[in-house]
MARPA-456029 format. One line per 2 residues: their letters; for each residue x, y, z of N, C-alpha, C. Coordinates in nm, 4 decimals, padded with zeros to 6 digits. Example, Ala and Ser with C-alpha at 12.3 -4.5 7.8 and 13.67 -1.06 7.14 Angstrom:
MARPA-456029
AS = 01.3190:-00.5690:00.7800:01.2300:-00.4500:00.7800:01.3200:-00.3300:00.7800; 01.2850:-00.2250:00.7080:01.3670:-00.1060:00.7140:01.2900:00.0030:00.7870
END
This chain:
MARPA-456029
MA = -01.1884:02.0577:-03.0743:-01.2090:01.9225:-03.0256:-01.0857:01.8719:-02.9546; -00.9684:01.8955:-03.0112:-00.8438:01.8506:-02.9471:-00.8254:01.9207:-02.8151
FS = -00.8600:02.0504:-02.8070:-00.8436:02.1268:-02.6836:-00.9330:02.0720:-02.5737; -01.0599:02.0377:-02.6073:-01.1529:01.9855:-02.5074:-01.1082:01.8484:-02.4579
SS = -01.0526:01.7622:-02.5488:-01.0027:01.6314:-02.5066:-00.8876:01.6464:-02.4100; -00.7999:01.7413:-02.4367:-00.6852:01.7641:-02.3476:-00.7317:01.8098:-02.2111
CF = -00.8300:01.8991:-02.2048:-00.8804:01.9465:-02.0757:-00.9452:01.8342:-02.0000; -01.0224:01.7479:-02.0704:-01.0878:01.6358:-02.0037:-00.9848:01.5395:-01.9467
CH = -00.8778:01.5113:-02.0229:-00.7720:01.4198:-01.9766:-00.7035:01.4771:-01.8533; -00.6734:01.6080:-01.8542:-00.6066:01.6721:-01.7399:-00.6956:01.6669:-01.6159
FS = -00.8266:01.6878:-01.6334:-00.9191:01.6838:-01.5212:-00.9275:01.5435:-01.4645; -00.9279:01.4411:-01.5514:-00.9380:01.3023:-01.5055:-00.8157:01.2628:-01.4240
IS = -00.6958:01.3001:-01.4719:-00.5725:01.2656:-01.4006:-00.5680:01.3354:-01.2660; -00.6037:01.4634:-01.2608:-00.6015:01.5384:-01.1358:-00.6990:01.4798:-01.0367
HK = -00.8186:01.4380:-01.0858:-00.9177:01.3794:-00.9963:-00.8662:01.2486:-00.9366; -00.7971:01.1672:-01.0176:-00.7413:01.0415:-00.9687:-00.6296:01.0660:-00.8682
LQ = -00.5502:01.1675:-00.8933:-00.4426:01.1998:-00.8011:-00.4985:01.2357:-00.6649; -00.6018:01.3153:-00.6601:-00.6597:01.3578:-00.5341:-00.7250:01.2418:-00.4611
RN = -00.7854:01.1509:-00.5302:-00.8532:01.0382:-00.4665:-00.7542:00.9373:-00.4121; -00.6398:00.9170:-00.4756:-00.5460:00.8116:-00.4359:-00.4322:00.8634:-00.3504
QT = -00.4311:00.9920:-00.3155:-00.3254:01.0456:-00.2295:-00.3533:01.0043:-00.0858; -00.2572:00.9368:-00.0251:-00.2733:00.8890:00.1117:-00.2415:01.0002:00.2082
AP = -00.2886:00.9838:00.3319:-00.2619:01.0829:00.4365:-00.1157:01.0838:00.4698; -00.0539:01.2011:00.4810:00.0910:01.2060:00.5052:00.1306:01.1538:00.6409
FA = 00.0420:01.1589:00.7384:00.0773:01.1113:00.8724:-00.0370:01.0224:00.9223; -00.0072:00.8957:00.9419:-00.1058:00.7999:00.9895:-00.0918:00.7861:01.1391
HG = -00.2021:00.8049:01.2112:-00.1984:00.7990:01.3561:-00.1770:00.6550:01.4013; -00.0951:00.6388:01.5063:-00.0740:00.5072:01.5648:00.0168:00.4181:01.4854
SN = 00.0955:00.4717:01.3958:00.1841:00.3899:01.3139:00.3225:00.4494:01.3155; 00.4239:00.3626:01.3158:00.5627:00.4086:01.3133:00.6020:00.4653:01.1789
SS = 00.5188:00.4425:01.0795:00.5518:00.4909:00.9451:00.5056:00.6330:00.9222; 00.4595:00.7013:01.0271:00.4095:00.8369:01.0087:00.5187:00.9316:00.9653
LL = 00.6467:00.9052:01.0111:00.7574:00.9923:00.9742:00.8048:00.9668:00.8320; 00.7773:00.8468:00.7817:00.8182:00.8112:00.6462:00.6922:00.7800:00.5641
SR = 00.5964:00.8689:00.5627:00.4701:00.8474:00.4930:00.4939:00.8453:00.3426; 00.4033:00.7769:00.2761:00.4165:00.7628:00.1315:00.2920:00.8176:00.0643
QQ = 00.3110:00.8664:-00.0556:00.2004:00.9137:-00.1368:00.1984:00.8335:-00.2658; 00.0786:00.7895:-00.3054:00.0647:00.7047:-00.4231:-00.0106:00.7826:-00.5306
YF = 00.0415:00.7735:-00.6523:-00.0205:00.8390:-00.7658:-00.0377:00.7342:-00.8750; -00.1497:00.7359:-00.9388:-00.1773:00.6450:-01.0495:-00.1835:00.7266:-01.1776
LG = -00.0840:00.7058:-01.2597:-00.0762:00.7773:-01.3872:-00.0769:00.6760:-01.4996; -00.1800:00.6798:-01.5784:-00.1871:00.5923:-01.6936:-00.1803:00.4449:-01.6568
GS = -00.2402:00.4066:-01.5437:-00.2413:00.2675:-01.5032:-00.1201:00.2243:-01.4242; -00.0204:00.3111:-01.4093:00.1007:00.2789:-01.3335:00.0973:00.3518:-01.1996
RV = 00.1486:00.2857:-01.0958:00.1498:00.3454:-00.9628:00.2884:00.4014:-00.9331; 00.2927:00.5242:-00.8895:00.4172:00.5917:-00.8536:00.4120:00.6212:-00.7050
IT = 00.5149:00.5775:-00.6293:00.5210:00.5970:-00.4848:00.6337:00.6927:-00.4535; 00.6043:00.7952:-00.3789:00.7060:00.8924:-00.3391:00.7109:00.8976:-00.1878
SP = 00.8313:00.9146:-00.1340:00.8517:00.9264:00.0108:00.9101:01.0631:00.0398; 00.8409:01.1447:00.1140:00.8942:01.2788:00.1448:01.0113:01.2699:00.2396
NL = 01.0855:01.3770:00.2508:01.1991:01.3837:00.3428:01.1510:01.3851:00.4868; 01.2451:01.3583:00.5783:01.2122:01.3626:00.7200:01.1646:01.5020:00.7573
PK = 01.0692:01.5109:00.8459:01.0222:01.6450:00.8867:01.1331:01.7231:00.9530; 01.1260:01.8532:00.9373:01.2274:01.9389:00.9970:01.2238:01.9339:01.1483
TL = 01.1057:01.9044:01.2043:01.0951:01.8988:01.3507:01.1802:01.7877:01.4083; 01.1895:01.6725:01.3353:01.2714:01.5615:01.3842:01.4183:01.5996:01.3860
LQ = 01.4639:01.6650:01.2794:01.6027:01.7092:01.2747:01.6308:01.8115:01.3824; 01.5342:01.8989:01.4079:01.5525:01.9991:01.5115:01.5615:01.9354:01.6489
RR = 01.4821:01.8289:01.6728:01.4880:01.7598:01.8015:01.6231:01.6937:01.8222; 01.6733:01.6266:01.7176:01.8048:01.5625:01.7289:01.9139:01.6660:01.7538
SS = 01.9054:01.7774:01.6819:02.0051:01.8823:01.7000:01.9995:01.9397:01.8408; 01.8767:01.9563:01.8943:01.8635:02.0112:02.0300:01.9180:01.9147:02.1332
RV = 01.9009:01.7819:02.1102:01.9549:01.6842:02.2041:02.1067:01.6874:02.2064; 02.1688:01.6970:02.0883:02.3146:01.7051:02.0814:02.3642:01.8320:02.1492
SA = 02.2950:01.9428:02.1249:02.3347:02.0694:02.1864:02.3210:02.0631:02.3374; 02.2130:02.0009:02.3861:02.1930:01.9892:02.5303:02.3016:01.9029:02.5931
SW = 02.3378:01.7930:02.5255:02.4445:01.7080:02.5777:02.5770:01.7809:02.5812; 02.6063:01.8581:02.4776:02.7313:01.9336:02.4745:02.7338:02.0390:02.5835
LA = 02.6201:02.1070:02.6034:02.6146:02.2099:02.7069:02.6307:02.1498:02.8454; 02.5728:02.0300:02.8667:02.5869:01.9642:02.9969:02.7325:01.9281:03.0232
SS = 02.8013:01.8725:02.9221:02.9425:01.8369:02.9383:03.0273:01.9616:02.9606; 02.9980:02.0685:02.8870:03.0730:02.1925:02.9035:03.0533:02.2502:03.0428
KV = 02.9319:02.2392:03.0957:02.9050:02.2897:03.2306:02.9820:02.2084:03.3345; 02.9879:02.0761:03.3146:03.0638:01.9907:03.4060:03.2111:02.0293:03.4046
VN = 03.2653:02.0541:03.2851:03.4067:02.0918:03.2735:03.4335:02.2233:03.3457; 03.3473:02.3211:03.3258:03.3682:02.4521:03.3876:03.3609:02.4470:03.5392
NV = 03.2871:02.3498:03.5933:03.2778:02.3358:03.7384:03.3896:02.2505:03.7957; 03.4269:02.1447:03.7236:03.5244:02.0495:03.7756:03.6655:02.1067:03.7727
FP = 03.6991:02.1802:03.6695:03.8361:02.2292:03.6541:03.8809:02.3143:03.7728; 03.8066:02.4191:03.8124:03.8524:02.4970:03.9285:03.8363:02.4228:04.0598
LG = 03.7303:02.3424:04.0740:03.7088:02.2709:04.1996:03.8184:02.1678:04.2252; 03.8602:02.0975:04.1197:03.9674:01.9999:04.1359:04.0980:02.0653:04.1772
TI = 04.1272:02.1822:04.1210:04.2505:02.2538:04.1564:04.2466:02.3039:04.3001; 04.1326:02.3614:04.3387:04.1208:02.4153:04.4739:04.1221:02.3042:04.5784
AV = 04.0670:02.1878:04.5440:04.0537:02.0796:04.6415:04.1883:02.0258:04.6892; 04.2909:02.0264:04.6026:04.4198:01.9686:04.6415:04.5114:02.0692:04.7100
LP = 04.4832:02.1975:04.6981:04.5725:02.2992:04.7545:04.5880:02.2895:04.9066; 04.4805:02.2632:04.9848:04.4996:02.2552:05.1300:04.6009:02.1496:05.1730
FY = 04.6094:02.0388:05.1019:04.7042:01.9332:05.1394:04.8486:01.9818:05.1234; 04.8759:02.0560:05.0191:05.0096:02.1120:04.9998:05.0397:02.2167:05.1062
VF = 04.9397:02.2954:05.1434:04.9597:02.3973:05.2467:04.9942:02.3312:05.3798; 04.9235:02.2248:05.4153:04.9518:02.1542:05.5407:05.0930:02.0966:05.5413
MV = 05.1341:02.0363:05.4288:05.2661:01.9730:05.4231:05.3798:02.0746:05.4277; 05.3549:02.1964:05.3826:05.4594:02.2984:05.3806:05.4599:02.3799:05.5094
VA = 05.3425:02.4218:05.5555:05.3345:02.5093:05.6723:05.3577:02.4329:05.8022; 05.2958:02.3166:05.8158:05.3073:02.2391:05.9413:05.3325:02.0930:05.9097
PK = 05.4510:02.0588:05.8611:05.4764:01.9197:05.8187:05.4772:01.8190:05.9337; 05.5139:01.8621:06.0539:05.5252:01.7685:06.1659:05.4040:01.7725:06.2586
AK = 05.3041:01.8484:06.2238:05.1842:01.8548:06.3071:05.1061:01.7234:06.2991; 05.0424:01.6866:06.4104:04.9657:01.5623:06.4150:04.8492:01.5658:06.3161
FT = 04.7877:01.6824:06.3039:04.6758:01.6944:06.2106:04.7212:01.6693:06.0670; 04.8344:01.7264:06.0288:04.8863:01.7074:05.8928:04.9205:01.5614:05.8671
QK = 04.9828:01.4979:05.9628:05.0185:01.3577:05.9469:04.8944:01.2696:05.9315; 04.7914:01.2999:06.0093:04.6678:01.2217:06.0006:04.5986:01.2424:05.8666
VM = 04.5966:01.3677:05.8209:04.5313:01.3972:05.6933:04.6042:01.3291:05.5777; 04.7366:01.3328:05.5795:04.8143:01.2776:05.4685:04.8187:01.1251:05.4700
ES = 04.7769:01.0633:05.5777:04.7670:00.9175:05.5807:04.6366:00.8669:05.5209; 04.5392:00.9554:05.5024:04.4094:00.9158:05.4497:04.4154:00.8936:05.2992
NI = 04.3386:00.7951:05.2530:04.3297:00.7661:05.1095:04.2025:00.8229:05.0462; 04.1220:00.8920:05.1255:03.9959:00.9456:05.0740:04.0172:01.0440:04.9587
PY = 04.1145:01.1370:04.9666:04.1327:01.2307:04.8539:04.1599:01.1596:04.7214; 04.2345:01.0501:04.7257:04.2685:00.9792:04.6024:04.1494:00.9012:04.5479
IV = 04.0655:00.8527:04.6375:03.9441:00.7846:04.5934:03.8500:00.8833:04.5254; 03.8331:01.0005:04.5853:03.7453:01.1025:04.5273:03.7979:01.1499:04.3921
LG = 03.9272:01.1786:04.3867:03.9870:01.2228:04.2604:03.9813:01.1126:04.1547; 03.9978:00.9878:04.1977:03.9900:00.8766:04.1031:03.8509:00.8603:04.0441
LL = 03.7487:00.8743:04.1284:03.6111:00.8658:04.0788:03.5790:00.9825:03.9862; 03.6262:01.1007:04.0222:03.6036:01.2174:03.9375:03.6717:01.2011:03.8027
YS = 03.7938:01.1500:03.8054:03.8649:01.1272:03.6797:03.7926:01.0236:03.5936; 03.7427:00.9168:03.6552:03.6711:00.8127:03.5804:03.5465:00.8698:03.5144
YL = 03.4768:00.9580:03.5857:03.3560:01.0182:03.5294:03.3892:01.1080:03.4098; 03.4933:01.1890:03.4233:03.5332:01.2752:03.3120:03.5856:01.1935:03.1943
LY = 03.6545:01.0841:03.2250:03.7021:00.9974:03.1173:03.5854:00.9365:03.0414; 03.4805:00.9002:03.1134:03.3607:00.8459:03.0496:03.2952:00.9502:02.9584
LS = 03.2875:01.0747:03.0066:03.2268:01.1804:02.9253:03.3109:01.2131:02.8023; 03.4419:01.2026:02.8158:03.5302:01.2420:02.7055:03.5511:01.1309:02.6038
WT = 03.5099:01.0091:02.6366:03.5370:00.8962:02.5467:03.4460:00.9022:02.4253; 03.5056:00.8939:02.3080:03.4337:00.8949:02.1813:03.4784:00.7756:02.0975
PD = 03.4015:00.7409:01.9947:03.4401:00.6245:01.9133:03.5774:00.6351:01.8484; 03.6282:00.7562:01.8290:03.7573:00.7717:01.7630:03.8728:00.7900:01.8615
TL = 03.8498:00.7689:01.9908:03.9555:00.7913:02.0900:04.0734:00.6964:02.0683; 04.0450:00.5686:02.0540:04.1526:00.4716:02.0332:04.2244:00.4966:01.9007
QL = 04.1491:00.5393:01.8005:04.2111:00.5675:01.6711:04.3060:00.6853:01.6803; 04.2715:00.7850:01.7638:04.3597:00.8995:01.7829:04.4830:00.8613:01.8638
LF = 04.4646:00.7734:01.9617:04.5785:00.7311:02.0436:04.6744:00.6422:01.9664; 04.6181:00.5480:01.8922:04.7004:00.4517:01.8180:04.6591:00.4530:01.6713
PS = 04.7024:00.5535:01.5945:04.6604:00.5639:01.4544:04.7185:00.4560:01.3653; 04.8290:00.3976:01.4053:04.8932:00.2966:01.3223:04.8437:00.1576:01.3606
NT = 04.8152:00.0770:01.2615:04.7684:-00.0595:01.2867:04.8820:-00.1545:01.3211; 05.0048:-00.1144:01.2945:05.1190:-00.2024:01.3179:05.1938:-00.1700:01.4461
SW = 05.1626:-00.0568:01.5067:05.2350:-00.0160:01.6268:05.1371:00.0373:01.7296; 05.1638:00.0059:01.8569:05.0795:00.0528:01.9671:05.1433:00.1722:02.0378
IP = 05.2258:00.2458:01.9648:05.2903:00.3649:02.0206:05.2083:00.4874:01.9808; 05.1608:00.5672:02.0784:05.0825:00.6871:02.0439:05.1658:00.7860:01.9638
EL = 05.0968:00.8634:01.8804:05.1610:00.9668:01.8005:05.1179:01.1041:01.8490; 05.2087:01.2003:01.8391:05.1855:01.3337:01.8934:05.0675:01.4028:01.8266
AG = 05.0526:01.3858:01.6964:04.9443:01.4543:01.6246:04.8075:01.4083:01.6746; 04.7933:01.2776:01.6960:04.6660:01.2261:01.7454:04.6369:01.2717:01.8867
IA = 04.7390:01.2736:01.9729:04.7203:01.3182:02.1106:04.6842:01.4669:02.1143; 04.7496:01.5463:02.0291:04.7185:01.6893:02.0240:04.5741:01.7129:01.9815
KM = 04.5259:01.6364:01.8857:04.3872:01.6506:01.8415:04.2905:01.6075:01.9509; 04.3261:01.5008:02.0227:04.2390:01.4511:02.1285:04.2284:01.5507:02.2436
FS = 04.3412:01.6122:02.2821:04.3415:01.7055:02.3934:04.2952:01.8461:02.3531; 04.2569:01.8639:02.2280:04.1973:01.9907:02.1885:04.0528:02.0016:02.2368
RE = 03.9963:01.8903:02.2840:03.8611:01.8911:02.3393:03.8663:01.9267:02.4875; 03.7775:02.0141:02.5298:03.7796:02.0633:02.6672:03.7584:01.9517:02.7689
IT = 03.6649:01.8620:02.7421:03.6323:01.7569:02.8377:03.7501:01.6604:02.8543; 03.8225:01.6328:02.7458:03.9400:01.5462:02.7545:04.0518:01.6155:02.8300
LA = 04.0695:01.7443:02.8051:04.1728:01.8206:02.8758:04.1429:01.8282:03.0254; 04.0161:01.8405:03.0613:03.9784:01.8450:03.2032:04.0089:01.7123:03.2718
SA = 03.9814:01.6013:03.2055:04.0123:01.4705:03.2642:04.1628:01.4521:03.2812; 04.2413:01.5008:03.1859:04.3873:01.4919:03.1981:04.4379:01.5782:03.3131
WI = 04.3746:01.6929:03.3358:04.4154:01.7804:03.4461:04.3905:01.7133:03.5810; 04.2750:01.6494:03.5972:04.2458:01.5769:03.7213:04.3439:01.4608:03.7380
HL = 04.3803:01.3977:03.6286:04.4803:01.2904:03.6324:04.6133:01.3422:03.6864; 04.6570:01.4572:03.6376:04.7834:01.5157:03.6832:04.7770:01.5567:03.8297
LT = 04.6658:01.6157:03.8712:04.6513:01.6555:04.0106:04.6599:01.5354:04.1043; 04.5996:01.4249:04.0635:04.6016:01.3045:04.1469:04.7423:01.2482:04.1590
ID = 04.8124:01.2361:04.0475:04.9480:01.1814:04.0488:05.0434:01.2730:04.1259; 05.0306:01.4031:04.1058:05.1186:01.4971:04.1764:05.0970:01.4917:04.3272
LF = 04.9719:01.4845:04.3706:04.9448:01.4781:04.5142:04.9979:01.3493:04.5747; 04.9840:01.2408:04.5019:05.0368:01.1129:04.5512:05.1889:01.1181:04.5632
AA = 05.2555:01.1766:04.4637:05.4012:01.1892:04.4687:05.4438:01.2798:04.5832; 05.3694:01.3891:04.6051:05.4017:01.4798:04.7157:05.3860:01.4100:04.8500
RQ = 05.2861:01.3258:04.8624:05.2681:01.2523:04.9879:05.3831:01.1554:05.0127; 05.4305:01.0907:04.9077:05.5445:00.9990:04.9241:05.6689:01.0755:04.9696
VY = 05.6930:01.1919:04.9117:05.8073:01.2750:04.9512:05.7904:01.3224:05.0950; 05.6701:01.3596:05.1302:05.6418:01.4063:05.2665:05.6704:01.2963:05.3690
HD = 05.6235:01.1764:05.3442:05.6470:01.0646:05.4361:05.7950:01.0279:05.4416; 05.8639:01.0382:05.3304:06.0073:01.0102:05.3285:06.0829:01.1118:05.4126
GL = 06.0377:01.2372:05.4063:06.1010:01.3407:05.4875:06.0792:01.3190:05.6362; 05.9594:01.2757:05.6749:05.9324:01.2483:05.8159:06.0127:01.1285:05.8658
QN = 06.0225:01.0287:05.7824:06.0931:00.9070:05.8226:06.2428:00.9319:05.8436; 06.3015:01.0151:05.7615:06.4454:01.0412:05.7697:06.4779:01.1744:05.8373
DM = 06.3740:01.2400:05.8927:06.3923:01.3703:05.9568:06.4644:01.4664:05.8623; 06.4069:01.4805:05.7441:06.4703:01.5544:05.6358:06.3761:01.6638:05.5856
ET = 06.4308:01.7726:05.5408:06.3514:01.8855:05.4922:06.2890:01.8538:05.3564; 06.1592:01.8794:05.3451:06.0883:01.8564:05.2184:06.0037:01.9766:05.1765
RH = 06.0081:02.0852:05.2521:05.9206:02.1986:05.2227:05.9591:02.2727:05.0959; 06.0763:02.2497:05.0431:06.1146:02.3109:04.9160:06.0796:02.2196:04.7978
SI = 06.0721:02.0900:04.8220:06.0441:01.9952:04.7145:05.8947:01.9820:04.6860; 05.8129:01.9896:04.7913:05.6692:01.9669:04.7747:05.6034:02.0724:04.6856
PL = 05.6309:02.2027:04.7021:05.5718:02.2996:04.6078:05.6177:02.2786:04.4640; 05.7422:02.2346:04.4467:05.7904:02.2078:04.3114:05.7168:02.0898:04.2480
IL = 05.6779:01.9937:04.3303:05.6009:01.8807:04.2779:05.4659:01.9275:04.2273; 05.4054:02.0223:04.2995:05.2776:02.0774:04.2541:05.2927:02.1508:04.1210
LC = 05.4005:02.2263:04.1067:05.4216:02.3038:03.9845:05.4742:02.2184:03.8704; 05.5695:02.1333:03.9006:05.6303:02.0464:03.7977:05.6838:01.9223:03.8674
CP = 05.6066:01.8176:03.8641:05.6347:01.6987:03.9441:05.7751:01.6405:03.9217; 05.8213:01.6203:03.8000:05.9558:01.5623:03.7822:06.0663:01.6454:03.8460
IG = 06.0573:01.7781:03.8343:06.1601:01.8644:03.8941:06.1559:01.8532:04.0462; 06.0361:01.8484:04.1037:06.0239:01.8328:04.2477:06.0807:01.7012:04.2971
LV = 06.0604:01.5952:04.2228:06.1154:01.4647:04.2616:06.2676:01.4648:04.2539; 06.3225:01.5245:04.1488:06.4684:01.5320:04.1365:06.5263:01.6152:04.2507
TH = 06.4601:01.7248:04.2859:06.5060:01.8085:04.3975:06.5067:01.7297:04.5278; 06.4047:01.6505:04.5487:06.3990:01.5699:04.6712:06.5099:01.4643:04.6737
LI = 06.5356:01.4022:04.5618:06.6417:01.2999:04.5569:06.7791:01.3618:04.5832; 06.8021:01.4805:04.5280:06.9293:01.5496:04.5545:06.9409:01.5861:04.7022
TK = 06.8321:01.6362:04.7580:06.8322:01.6712:04.9008:06.8590:01.5490:04.9874; 06.7975:01.4396:04.9525:06.8177:01.3169:05.0302:06.9613:01.2679:05.0189
KL = 07.0191:01.2782:04.9021:07.1582:01.2364:04.8842:07.2515:01.3227:04.9684; 07.2311:01.4524:04.9676:07.3136:01.5420:05.0497:07.2928:01.5153:05.1988
YL = 07.1703:01.4837:05.2349:07.1427:01.4541:05.3755:07.2147:01.3261:05.4195; 07.2136:01.2262:05.3347:07.2807:01.1006:05.3696:07.4322:01.1183:05.3770
LR = 07.4867:01.2112:05.3006:07.6298:01.2405:05.3105:07.6613:01.3229:05.4347; 07.5657:01.4024:05.4773:07.5892:01.4874:05.5942:07.5844:01.4091:05.7239
VP = 07.4999:01.3098:05.7320:07.4824:01.2346:05.8569:07.6131:01.1721:05.9054; 07.6920:01.1045:05.8213:07.8199:01.0500:05.8706:07.9169:01.1573:05.9184
LI = 07.9147:01.2733:05.8516:08.0045:01.3810:05.8940:07.9656:01.4325:06.0317; 07.8346:01.4465:06.0548:07.7885:01.4933:06.1860:07.8247:01.3925:06.2955
RQ = 07.8068:01.2650:06.2655:07.8411:01.1634:06.3637:07.9905:01.1611:06.3910; 08.0723:01.1815:06.2880:08.2170:01.1827:06.3065:08.2600:01.3012:06.3923
IK = 08.1951:01.4169:06.3703:08.2258:01.5359:06.4509:08.1886:01.5142:06.5964; 08.0755:01.4524:06.6195:08.0305:01.4262:06.7554:08.1231:01.3278:06.8285
NN = 08.1691:01.2290:06.7541:08.2566:01.1287:06.8153:08.3945:01.1874:06.8523; 08.4393:01.2851:06.7734:08.5686:01.3472:06.8009:08.5548:01.4477:06.9165
END
């Protein structure tokens, strides 16, 4: 008798569970991803919410992967193109500094506008919520720290934007040296390549050359007068 009562009770509970189980996905409702199942046990209602479907997680993961691949593709294309794009200007300034074509090209601001827009785009891609925190980790000081900068530049997209930044500044500095050489009829073909390789050294070389040139001019005039 006890065994039959137990079987009857188990059958009754199972039958109630099957009747009160709601559909896991309701069409036309935003709650389909967070569907609920209701069970009535002994007069009490128990509500359970299953985990998010694996397909949703897979979609989010695929979107992140696609975004990363797109940024990586941009970096791989921009890095060599940016380097190659500035080389002709250095070649013109070194090979034919006094040519009319070189002077006209170096007076144009179009290269700097293009490089500036490219840098802005890469900066936008590289910007993350923790960028400012990496630059200024201390709340009491606005001085960047080396550890944060090293971590920030470990990302390819950030490193690519910094490279375009350097190319733009170096080309601008080389143009200033080039114009200074034309204005003072002074040699700059040794300083301009150094600016491309290491801008501060190239600038120091140009300043030394200019100083020696200014000392030479009075001596030449004195010799001519005698």
